[in-house]
C-alpha positions in Angstrom: 0.1 0.2 0.2 1.2 3.4 -1.1 2.0 6.3 1.2 0.6 9.3 1.0 2.1 12.7 1.0 1.2 13.3 4.4 2.5 10.2 5.6 5.4 10.2 3.8 6.1 13.9 5.2 5.8 12.3 8.9 8.5 9.8 8.1 10.9 12.2 6.9 10.4 14.4 9.8 13.0 15.6 12.3 11.2 15.6 16.0 13.6 18.2 17.0 13.0 21.2 14.4 10.1 19.7 13.0 11.4 19.8 9.5 12.5 17.4 7.1 16.0 15.7 8.0 18.8 17.8 6.4 22.1 15.7 6.7 20.4 12.8 8.9 22.5 10.9 11.7 21.7 8.2 13.8 22.2 7.8 17.5 23.2 4.7 19.4 19.6 4.1 20.2 18.5 3.8 16.5 17.0 7.3 16.3 17.4 9.8 13.4 17.9 13.7 13.5 19.2 16.5 11.7 23.1 16.9 12.8 22.3 20.6 13.2 19.8 19.8 15.1 22.0 17.4 17.4 24.9 20.4 17.9 22.3 22.3 19.5 21.6 19.8 22.6 25.2 18.4 23.2 26.0 18.4 26.4 29.7 19.4 26.7 32.6 18.1 29.7 35.6 19.5 31.0 37.5 17.8 28.7 35.8 18.9 25.2 34.0 15.4 24.8 30.2 15.7 25.0 26.9 13.6 25.2 23.4 13.3 23.3 20.5 12.5 25.2 17.7 11.0 22.9 14.6 13.5 22.6 12.6 10.6 22.9 14.0 9.7 26.1 15.8 6.6 25.2 18.1 5.3 27.9 20.9 4.7 25.9 23.0 7.4 25.4 25.7 8.5 22.7 29.0 9.9 23.5 31.3 12.1 21.5 34.7 12.2 22.4 37.2 15.3 22.3 38.1 14.9 19.3 34.6 13.9 17.5 32.1 15.9 16.4 28.6 14.9 15.2 29.5 14.3 11.4 31.4 11.2 13.0 27.8 9.5 13.5 26.9 6.8 11.4 25.2 8.4 8.1 21.0 7.0 6.8 22.0 6.2 3.5 18.8 5.1 2.6 17.2 7.9 4.2 19.2 10.3 2.1 18.4 9.0 -1.0 14.8 9.2 -0.7 14.9 12.9 0.5 17.4 13.6 -2.4 14.7 11.8 -5.0 11.7 13.3 -2.9 13.1 16.6 -1.9 16.1 17.1 -4.1 16.2 21.4 -3.9 17.1 23.7 -6.1 20.7 25.3 -5.4 19.6 29.0 -5.6 23.3 31.3 -6.2 25.3 28.4 -5.0 27.5 28.4 -7.7 31.0 30.4 -8.1 30.3 33.8 -8.6 34.4 34.7 -10.1 33.4 33.2 -13.7 30.4 32.0 -15.8 32.5 29.1 -16.7 33.0 27.7 -13.0 30.4 25.5 -12.1 31.4 24.6 -8.4 29.9 25.1 -5.4 30.9 28.0 -3.2 32.8 27.4 -0.2 34.7 30.6 0.5 33.3 34.0 0.9 35.5 37.5 0.5 34.5 39.5 3.9 35.7 42.8 1.6 33.6 42.3 -1.6 30.8 39.5 -0.1 32.3 37.7 -3.8 30.9 33.9 -3.1 33.6 31.9 -4.8 35.2 28.1 -5.1 38.0 27.4 -3.3 40.5 27.0 -6.6 39.1 30.5 -7.7 41.0 32.8 -5.1 43.9 32.9 -7.6 41.7 34.9 -10.2 39.9 37.2 -7.6 41.1 40.7 -8.1 40.0 42.6 -4.6 42.8 44.3 -2.7 43.5 43.1 0.9 40.8 40.0 0.3 40.0 37.7 3.4 38.1 34.5 3.6 35.7 32.6 5.6 34.5 29.1 4.9 31.0 28.9 4.2 28.2 26.1 2.9 24.9 26.0 1.5 22.5 24.7 3.5 20.1 22.5 1.2 17.1 23.1 4.0 17.5 26.7 4.4 18.3 27.4 0.8 21.1 29.7 1.9 24.7 29.9 2.4 26.0 29.9 5.9 29.5 30.3 7.9 31.0 26.5 8.3 33.7 26.1 10.8 36.1 23.8 8.3 37.9 22.4 11.4 35.2 20.5 12.5 33.0 19.8 9.3 30.2 22.0 11.3 28.1 25.1 11.1 29.4 28.3 12.9 26.9 29.7 15.1 29.2 31.7 17.7 31.9 34.5 17.0 34.7 35.0 19.9 35.1 38.5 20.9 38.6 37.8 22.1 39.9 36.8 18.9 38.5 39.4 16.8 35.3 38.3 16.1 36.4 34.7 14.8 33.6 32.7 13.6 33.4 29.6 15.8 31.1 26.0 16.0 29.7 24.4 19.1 33.2 22.2 18.9 35.6 25.6 19.2 33.7 27.4 21.9 33.6 24.2 24.3 37.0 23.1 23.0 40.0 25.9 21.6 37.5 29.0 23.1 36.7 27.6 25.8 37.4 30.6 28.4 37.0 33.1 25.6 34.2 35.2 25.3 31.3 33.9 22.9 28.8 35.3 21.2 25.7 33.8 18.9 26.4 35.2 15.6 22.5 35.8 15.0 23.2 38.4 17.9 25.8 39.9 16.5 23.7 40.4 13.8 20.8 41.5 16.0 23.1 44.4 17.2 24.6 45.3 13.8 21.2 45.7 12.5 19.9 48.0 15.6 23.2 50.0 15.5 22.3 50.5 11.8 18.6 51.5 12.5 19.6 54.1 15.1 21.7 55.6 12.4 19.1 55.7 10.1 17.0 57.5 12.4 19.7 60.2 12.9 20.4 60.0 9.4 17.9 63.0 8.5 20.0 65.4 10.7 22.9 64.4 9.6 22.1 64.6 5.8 21.4 68.5 6.5 24.8 68.9 7.6 25.6 66.8 4.6 24.2 69.2 1.9 25.6 72.1 3.5 29.0 70.6 3.2 28.4 69.5 0.0 27.3 73.3 -1.0 30.5 74.5 0.7 32.6 71.6 -1.1 30.7 72.6 -4.6 31.6 76.4 -3.7 35.5 75.5 -2.9 35.8 74.0 -6.5 34.2 76.9 -7.8 36.6 79.2 -6.1 39.6 77.0 -7.4 38.2 77.5 -10.9 38.0 80.8 -10.9 41.4 81.0 -8.7 42.6 79.1 -11.7 41.5 81.8 -14.3 43.5 84.4 -12.4 46.4 82.8 -11.7 46.6 81.7 -15.8 46.3 85.4 -16.5 48.6 86.6 -14.0 51.0 84.0 -15.3 50.7 84.9 -19.0 50.5 88.8 -18.0 54.6 87.5 -16.2 55.2 85.3 -19.0 54.8 88.3 -21.4 56.4 90.9 -19.6 59.6 88.3 -19.3 59.5 87.5 -22.6 59.4 91.4 -23.6 62.5 91.8 -21.1 64.4 88.9 -22.5 63.9 89.8 -26.3 65.2 93.2 -25.0 68.5 91.3 -24.1 68.5 89.4 -27.2 67.8 92.6 -29.3 71.1 94.2 -27.4 73.2 91.4 -27.9 72.3 90.8 -31.6 73.0 95.1 -32.0 76.9 94.1 -30.4 77.3 91.1 -32.5 76.3 92.8 -35.9 78.5 96.0 -34.9 81.3 93.7 -34.2 80.4 92.1 -37.1 80.3 95.2 -39.6 83.7 96.5 -37.9 85.8 93.4 -39.0 84.3 93.8 -42.5 85.0 97.3 -42.5 88.8 96.1 -41.5 88.7 93.6 -44.2 87.4 95.7 -47.0 90.1 98.1 -46.3 92.4 94.9 -46.3 90.7 93.9 -49.7 90.9 97.1 -51.6 94.2 98.3 -50.9 95.6 96.4 -53.7 93.1 98.1 -56.5 91.7 94.3 -57.5 88.3 95.6 -56.4 85.8 96.8 -59.4 88.9 96.7 -61.9 90.5 99.2 -60.5 93.8 97.8 -61.0 93.1 96.9 -64.8 91.9 100.1 -65.2 94.6 102.1 -64.1 96.8 100.0 -66.4 94.6 100.4 -69.3 94.9 104.6 -68.6 98.5 104.6 -68.2 98.8 102.7 -71.6 97.2 105.5 -73.3 98.9 107.9 -71.5 102.3 106.1 -72.5 101.1 106.4 -76.0 100.9 109.9 -76.4 104.0 110.6 -74.8 106.7 111.9 -77.3 110.2 110.6 -78.0 111.5 113.1 -75.8 109.4 112.0 -72.9 109.9 108.6 -73.2 113.6 109.4 -72.7 113.5 111.9 -69.8 110.6 109.7 -67.9 112.6 106.4 -68.5 113.1 105.8 -64.4 109.5 107.0 -63.9 107.7 104.7 -66.2 109.7 101.5 -65.0 109.2 102.5 -61.8 104.8 102.4 -63.1 105.4 99.4 -64.8 106.3 97.1 -62.2 103.8 98.5 -59.8 101.3 97.9 -62.3 102.9 94.3 -63.3 103.3 93.1 -59.7 100.3 91.2 -58.3 99.5 90.1 -54.7 100.4 86.2 -53.8 97.6 86.1 -51.1 93.9 87.1 -50.9 92.2 87.8 -47.4 89.4 85.8 -46.4 87.1 86.9 -43.8 85.7 83.9 -41.6 83.1 84.5 -38.9 81.6 81.7 -36.4 78.9 81.8 -33.7 80.0 79.7 -30.7 76.9 77.5 -29.4 75.8 78.7 -26.1 75.9 76.4 -23.5 73.3 76.7 -20.4 74.8 78.5 -18.2 75.4 81.5 -20.4 71.4 80.7 -22.0 70.3 84.0 -19.8 73.5 86.1 -19.6 74.7 85.7 -23.2 72.1 83.5 -25.4 72.9 84.1 -28.7 76.5 83.1 -27.9 79.8 84.6 -29.1 80.7 85.5 -32.3 84.4 84.9 -33.9 85.8 86.3 -36.7 89.3 86.0 -38.6 91.1 87.3 -41.6 92.9 85.1 -43.3 95.3 85.0 -46.2 94.7 82.3 -48.8 97.1 81.9 -51.6 95.5 82.9 -54.7 94.1 79.8 -57.1 93.6 80.1 -60.3 95.6 83.1 -61.7 99.0 82.2 -63.5 101.2 84.5 -61.5 104.2 82.8 -64.0 102.9 84.8 -67.2 102.9 88.0 -65.2 106.6 87.2 -64.3 107.6 86.7 -68.0 106.3 90.8 -68.5 107.8 91.6 -65.4 110.8 90.0 -67.0 110.7 92.3 -70.2 111.0 95.1 -68.4 114.3 94.2 -67.1 116.0 93.3 -70.8 118.1 96.1 -72.5 119.3 95.0 -75.9 121.6 98.3 -76.1 122.4 100.7 -73.2 122.2 104.2 -75.0 124.0 106.9 -73.5 120.7 109.2 -72.9 123.5 112.5 -72.1 124.6 112.1 -75.4 121.0 111.5 -77.1 120.0 114.6 -75.4 123.1 116.7 -76.9 122.5 115.7 -80.0 119.0 116.8 -80.3 120.0 119.9 -78.8 122.1 120.6 -80.9 119.8 119.8 -84.2 117.2 121.9 -82.8 119.9 124.9 -82.9 120.8 124.2 -86.4 117.7 124.3 -87.7 117.0 127.8 -86.3 118.7 129.7 -89.2 116.5 128.4 -91.7 113.3 130.1 -92.6 111.3 128.0 -92.2 111.0 125.1 -89.9 111.5 121.8 -91.3 108.2 119.5 -91.3 107.6 117.7 -87.8 107.7 114.0 -88.3 105.0 113.5 -86.1 102.8 115.4 -87.7 103.2 114.4 -91.4 102.1 117.9 -93.1 103.9 119.1 -96.1 106.2 122.3 -95.8 103.7 125.5 -96.4 106.0 127.6 -98.9 107.8 126.8 -102.2 111.3 126.6 -100.1 112.3 122.9 -100.0 113.2 122.1 -96.6 116.4 120.4 -95.6 117.1 117.1 -94.8 119.7 116.0 -92.3 119.8 111.7 -92.6 120.6 110.7 -89.4 122.0 107.1 -89.0 119.2 104.8 -88.1 119.2 104.1 -84.5 117.1 101.6 -82.5 116.9 102.3 -78.6 115.4 99.7 -76.2 114.6 100.4 -72.4 113.1 98.0 -70.4 110.6 96.5 -72.3 109.4 99.5 -74.7 111.4 99.3 -78.0 111.1 102.6 -79.5 112.8 103.5 -82.9 113.8 107.0 -83.3 114.4 108.2 -86.8 116.3 111.5 -87.5 116.1 113.1 -91.0 
């Protein structure tokens, strides 16, 4: 005959909590109760051991040694199988929250961020200053509860002497026997009561917070205004300093240009002293050649030394040409304010002429020194003077050999045939004819 649901529920009911069995354990008398319910009726001895008296007043007692817990009692596998089939229960929020891919049961809870994770996911938890407590999912209550891993039992107490360390009933009567212990539920009620009082007084605190918020907002607004004023002052100061610094740079630029111009004038003077700038030397030479061609034979003879000196001067060439070199030294960090543009270094050096054949010039100079015949200029002058005196006794002077004009009368000029003589003095060959 099949059992009804009411009859089945009565068979699966714990006689202590009057609810369906959760982790049922069997006493020595044969009766079965929830493990958590048995933990609540333990009678501990001084040595940490405990006795269990059956709630239905069986005479046979069950002893728990100081090293055992109710988890050491016999487990009723048949009853457990029936419970799994009748009330499997949904494990709401019982899976690890660290990763969606982790399908393991939660057994740790972070006391900082309250994240519930599986034991092996602790390395992936990024919470700072993380610390954990052991938890277990209570199938009967469908919730997580703190768990004492040392005694495989629920932690229902907190030791105030050990910084509120969560403990189980076995820890309370063994390791923490002489410590101040409180129920976790009592701690929770105190915390809720304190929080409720805080909420009640929060309205007054809210007014103060609102005033502080406005003051903080005003402080931020003033900060922004202060920054705008500071930026403006900083800009004005920067422009002023830039103007002062620009004056320093301009003054230094003027000094450097003045030094450059002074050296430039010195260079120009040295460059123009030889007369080669703007073809002055060539023009001077051309002018002298034209003047030379206009000189008479008499001037050529009498100005022989001056002609020689001028020819030597005009045929002389410089062996070097001056060059102008300027260099602006790189400034260093120490002088960036006092001497920002650096220092100028100017040198005027003589460089050997390149591209001018001075050997050809020396050939023309040597021609001046050549003399084929050394005439007696004193005797020549005397002869010329005598010739002039002899011509004065004739009515008409003879025709000027240079003009080539015919006599203006019928008197036949007297001609004197003198020996043809050739005079050469220092490169300028002159042929003189006397008739």
